[in-house]
C-alpha positions in Angstrom: 84.7 98.9 153.5 87.1 98.9 150.5 86.7 95.7 148.4 90.0 93.8 148.0 90.9 91.1 145.4 90.9 88.5 148.2 87.5 89.4 149.4 86.0 89.4 145.9 87.6 86.1 145.1 86.1 84.5 148.2 82.5 85.6 147.5 80.5 82.5 146.9 77.3 82.2 144.8 74.0 81.8 146.5 70.5 80.7 145.5 69.7 84.3 144.6 71.9 87.0 143.3 73.3 89.4 145.8 75.6 92.5 146.1 78.5 93.5 148.2 78.7 97.2 148.5 81.9 99.3 149.1 80.2 102.7 149.3 79.4 105.6 147.0 77.1 103.3 145.1 79.9 101.0 144.0 79.9 97.3 144.6 80.0 93.8 143.0 77.0 91.7 142.1 77.3 87.9 142.5 75.1 85.6 140.4 73.9 82.1 141.2 76.1 80.9 138.3 79.2 82.3 140.0 79.6 85.2 137.6 80.6 88.5 139.3 79.9 92.0 137.8 81.1 95.4 139.0 78.2 97.7 139.4 77.6 101.4 140.2 74.2 102.8 141.4 73.8 106.6 141.2 71.2 109.3 140.5 71.3 111.8 137.6 68.8 114.6 137.1 66.7 113.0 139.8 66.5 109.5 138.2 68.1 106.3 139.5 70.7 104.9 137.2 72.9 101.8 137.2 76.2 101.0 135.3 77.8 97.6 134.9 81.5 98.3 134.4 82.7 94.8 133.6 83.1 91.3 134.9 85.5 90.0 137.5 88.3 88.7 137.1 88.6 90.0 133.6 88.2 93.5 135.1 90.4 93.5 138.1 89.6 95.3 141.4 92.0 98.1 140.5 90.5 98.6 137.1 87.0 98.6 138.6 88.0 101.3 141.1 89.5 103.3 138.3 86.2 103.0 136.3 84.3 104.1 139.4 86.6 107.1 139.8 86.0 108.2 136.2 82.2 107.8 136.7 82.3 110.1 139.8 84.4 112.6 137.9 81.8 112.7 135.1 79.0 113.3 137.6 80.9 116.2 139.2 81.1 117.8 135.8 77.4 117.5 135.3 77.7 114.6 132.8 75.8 111.3 132.9 78.4 108.8 133.9 76.4 106.0 132.1 76.2 107.9 128.8 80.0 108.6 129.0 80.6 104.9 129.5 78.4 103.9 126.6 80.3 106.3 124.3 83.6 104.9 125.6 82.4 101.3 125.0 81.2 102.2 121.5 84.5 103.8 120.6 86.3 100.7 121.9 84.0 98.4 120.0 84.7 100.3 116.8 88.5 100.6 117.4 90.3 98.6 114.7 92.1 95.3 115.5 95.6 94.8 114.3 94.3 92.7 111.4 92.0 95.5 110.2 94.9 98.0 110.7 97.2 95.8 108.6 94.6 95.7 105.7 94.2 99.5 105.8 97.9 100.0 105.9 98.4 97.8 102.8 95.6 99.4 100.8 96.1 103.1 101.7 99.9 103.3 102.3 101.9 100.4 101.1 100.3 99.7 97.7 100.3 103.3 96.5 104.0 103.8 97.6 105.8 100.5 97.5 106.6 98.2 94.6 107.4 95.6 97.3 104.1 95.9 99.1 103.4 92.2 98.6 106.5 91.5 100.8 104.9 93.7 103.5 101.7 91.7 103.2 103.6 88.4 103.4 105.4 89.3 106.6 102.2 90.7 108.3 100.3 87.5 107.4 103.1 85.2 108.4 104.0 86.6 111.9 102.1 89.7 113.0 98.5 88.8 112.3 98.6 85.3 113.8 99.9 86.7 117.1 98.4 90.1 117.4 95.6 90.2 114.7 92.6 89.9 117.1 93.9 92.5 119.5 92.8 96.2 119.4 95.6 98.2 117.8 95.3 100.8 120.5 96.0 98.1 123.2 99.2 96.8 121.7 102.2 97.5 124.0 105.9 97.6 123.5 106.1 94.3 125.3 103.8 92.7 122.6 106.2 93.9 119.9 109.2 92.5 121.7 107.5 89.1 122.2 106.6 89.1 118.5 110.2 89.6 117.5 111.3 86.9 120.0 109.0 84.5 118.3 110.7 85.1 114.9 114.2 84.9 116.4 113.5 81.7 118.2 112.7 79.9 114.9 116.2 80.9 113.7 115.4 83.9 111.5 117.3 86.9 112.8 117.1 89.0 109.6 113.4 88.2 109.2 113.0 89.6 112.7 114.5 92.9 111.6 112.3 93.0 108.5 109.2 92.2 110.6 110.1 95.1 113.0 110.5 97.4 110.0 107.1 96.7 108.5 105.4 96.6 111.9 106.9 100.0 112.8 105.7 101.5 109.4 102.2 100.1 110.0 101.9 101.6 113.5 103.4 105.0 112.3 100.6 104.9 109.7 98.1 104.4 112.5 99.5 107.4 114.4 99.3 109.6 111.3 95.6 108.6 110.9 94.8 109.2 114.6 94.0 105.5 115.1 96.4 105.4 118.0 98.2 108.1 119.9 101.7 106.5 120.3 103.4 103.7 118.4 104.2 100.7 120.5 107.4 100.3 118.4 109.0 103.4 119.9 112.3 102.5 121.4 112.3 98.9 120.0 115.7 98.2 118.5 116.4 95.8 115.6 116.9 92.5 117.3 119.8 91.4 115.0 122.9 93.1 113.7 123.2 93.1 110.0 126.5 93.4 108.2 126.7 95.7 105.3 126.7 93.6 102.1 129.9 94.0 100.2 130.0 90.7 98.3 131.9 91.3 95.0 132.2 88.5 92.5 135.7 88.2 91.1 136.2 87.8 87.4 136.9 84.0 87.9 133.6 83.7 89.9 131.7 85.6 87.1 133.1 83.2 84.5 132.2 80.1 86.6 128.7 81.5 87.3 128.0 82.3 83.6 129.1 78.9 82.4 127.7 77.0 85.4 124.2 78.2 84.4 124.3 75.7 81.5 124.0 72.8 83.9 122.0 74.5 86.6 118.7 73.0 87.7 116.5 76.0 86.9 114.3 77.3 84.1 115.8 79.0 81.0 113.8 82.1 82.1 115.6 82.1 85.5 119.0 81.7 83.8 118.4 84.6 81.4 117.1 86.8 84.2 120.3 86.3 86.2 122.4 86.9 83.1 120.5 90.1 82.3 121.0 91.4 85.8 124.7 91.0 85.5 124.8 92.5 82.0 122.5 95.5 82.7 122.9 96.1 86.4 119.2 96.6 86.9 117.1 95.5 89.9 115.8 92.0 90.0 112.1 93.1 90.3 112.4 95.4 87.4 113.9 92.7 85.2 111.4 89.9 86.0 108.4 92.2 85.5 109.7 93.7 82.3 107.3 93.8 79.3 108.2 93.8 75.6 106.5 97.2 74.9 109.2 98.7 77.2 111.9 97.8 74.7 113.2 99.5 71.6 115.3 96.7 70.3 116.1 98.5 67.0 117.8 101.5 68.8 118.9 99.5 71.8 116.9 101.1 74.7 114.8 99.8 77.6 112.5 102.3 79.3 111.6 101.2 82.8 108.3 103.0 83.6 107.9 105.1 86.8 105.4 102.5 88.1 108.1 99.9 88.3 111.1 101.9 89.2 112.1 102.0 92.9 112.5 105.8 93.0 109.3 106.3 90.9 111.2 108.0 88.1 111.2 106.5 84.6 114.6 105.1 83.7 116.2 104.7 80.3 118.6 101.8 80.1 121.0 101.5 77.2 121.2 97.9 75.8 124.6 96.6 74.8 125.1 94.0 72.1 125.4 91.3 74.8 122.1 92.4 76.3 120.4 92.4 72.9 121.6 88.8 72.4 120.0 87.7 75.6 116.8 89.5 74.6 116.7 87.6 71.3 116.8 84.3 73.3 114.0 85.6 75.4 111.9 86.5 72.3 112.0 82.9 71.3 111.1 81.6 74.7 108.3 84.0 75.6 106.4 83.5 72.2 103.6 86.0 72.0 103.5 86.9 75.7 103.7 90.5 76.8 106.2 89.4 79.5 109.8 88.7 78.9 109.9 86.2 81.7 106.7 84.3 81.5 105.5 82.1 84.3 104.2 78.7 83.3 101.9 78.6 86.3 99.5 81.6 85.9 100.4 83.5 82.7 101.9 86.2 84.8 105.7 87.0 85.0 108.0 85.0 87.2 108.5 86.3 90.7 111.7 87.8 92.2 111.5 85.2 94.9 111.7 82.4 92.3 115.0 83.9 91.2 116.4 83.9 94.7 115.3 80.3 95.2 116.8 79.2 91.8 120.2 80.7 92.5 120.3 79.5 96.1 119.5 75.9 95.0 122.3 75.9 92.5 125.2 77.6 94.2 127.3 74.5 94.2 127.3 74.6 90.4 129.2 77.9 90.3 132.3 77.1 92.4 132.0 80.4 94.3 134.3 81.0 97.3 131.2 82.0 99.3 127.5 82.3 98.7 126.0 85.2 96.8 122.5 86.4 95.9 121.1 88.0 92.7 121.6 91.6 94.1 125.4 90.8 94.1 125.2 90.5 90.3 124.0 94.1 90.2 126.9 95.1 92.5 129.3 93.2 90.3 128.2 95.1 87.3 128.6 98.5 89.0 131.9 97.7 90.7 133.6 96.3 87.6 132.5 99.3 85.6 134.1 101.7 88.1 137.2 99.5 88.0 137.2 100.1 84.2 137.3 103.8 84.8 133.6 104.6 84.4 132.8 107.6 86.7 130.7 106.9 89.8 128.1 109.4 88.7 127.5 107.6 85.4 127.3 104.3 87.2 124.8 105.8 89.6 122.7 107.0 86.6 122.8 103.4 85.2 121.7 102.0 88.5 118.9 104.6 88.7 119.9 105.7 92.3 117.8 108.5 93.7 119.7 111.8 94.1 118.6 114.4 96.7 121.4 117.0 96.4 120.8 120.6 95.4 123.0 120.0 92.3 120.8 117.1 91.2 117.8 119.4 91.2 119.5 121.8 88.7 121.4 119.2 86.7 118.9 118.0 84.0 121.5 116.4 81.7 120.2 112.9 80.8 123.7 111.2 80.7 122.3 108.8 78.0 125.4 109.1 75.9 127.7 108.4 78.9 125.5 105.5 80.1 125.6 103.9 76.7 129.4 104.2 76.5 129.7 102.7 80.0 127.5 99.8 79.1 129.5 99.1 76.0 132.7 99.1 77.9 131.3 96.7 80.5 129.8 94.4 77.8 133.2 94.2 76.0 134.9 93.4 79.3 132.3 90.8 80.3 132.7 89.0 77.0 136.4 88.8 77.7 135.8 87.4 81.2 133.4 84.7 80.0 135.4 83.8 77.0 136.2 80.1 76.9 139.2 80.4 74.6 142.2 78.6 76.0 145.2 80.5 77.2 148.4 80.1 75.2 150.5 77.3 76.5 154.1 77.9 77.6 
């Protein structure tokens, strides 16, 4: 008699435990408490053995039959089915959960490679771990990933859903590389939301309104100067807010962004225009004896990139912009207006510290420091003209 789900479900507890046997030593044991366990009785090397596969209904009839089939296969190969099951159970017990995998990913992959690893940690803590953290990483299915992304979408965060997929995919790829799992559950999962390529360019009128609107903006002086410095130098927000005074040669007008802070992991030499040096003099007064240019009043560390995002977003109405913009658009404005002034794209790319992967870049070891300084001076002069408050001649 082959046990069916209906038969097993209808087995009632009795005063003493009892078994219902299907054959080949396989059956189900019913306890007075109502608990039901799948069991297999067999002999190995002349000795009677017993295996408990699992409990019904957590282990379904089909799963129990599959486990019985594996046990029979082990015996046919001359292996103790019970020992094989113990090994399998031990491996399953030691298999990492998604929470443990996330910790390992952050420590062994993200931190050594990404300046923005804290953002990975934030997304994993916010959405991935609460939903999947207690599950074994090897048991996560594609459907689990889709459900995770649906949860983020349903709270009205389509771009966050894309970012969550990106970090989750990286984490499971890391797990595949380390032989924690065989196949990533993210395979074939597409980004849930379409993202438009950002091409926001602030006009000269918007730049002027932004610069002077900062005077009345409800944000710290550090935030105001960080935003101005991004527009003046074209450098990345994270590199600016984490800058330290020992990176600067104010006498000769150079800022050396160390490899540990640069996105492409290459040290970057930034020429400082007169306008940039004026902003740095203001910062010297504000930061007192701190090693940071942009000192946080909360913990003695530097202010965070997210605080700059928040400060700008909260004050957009002060700048009379035709549409919203973000700090990164100030970097784009710097680059775009320089090219409009005739600065070669290659020089602008050098100023922005974009990574180059071409064969030519491998052989071209020219520093472009002279060209970068000339370009920054051209932009500084033009920016001064843009933000000038002098009145136009009346007719």
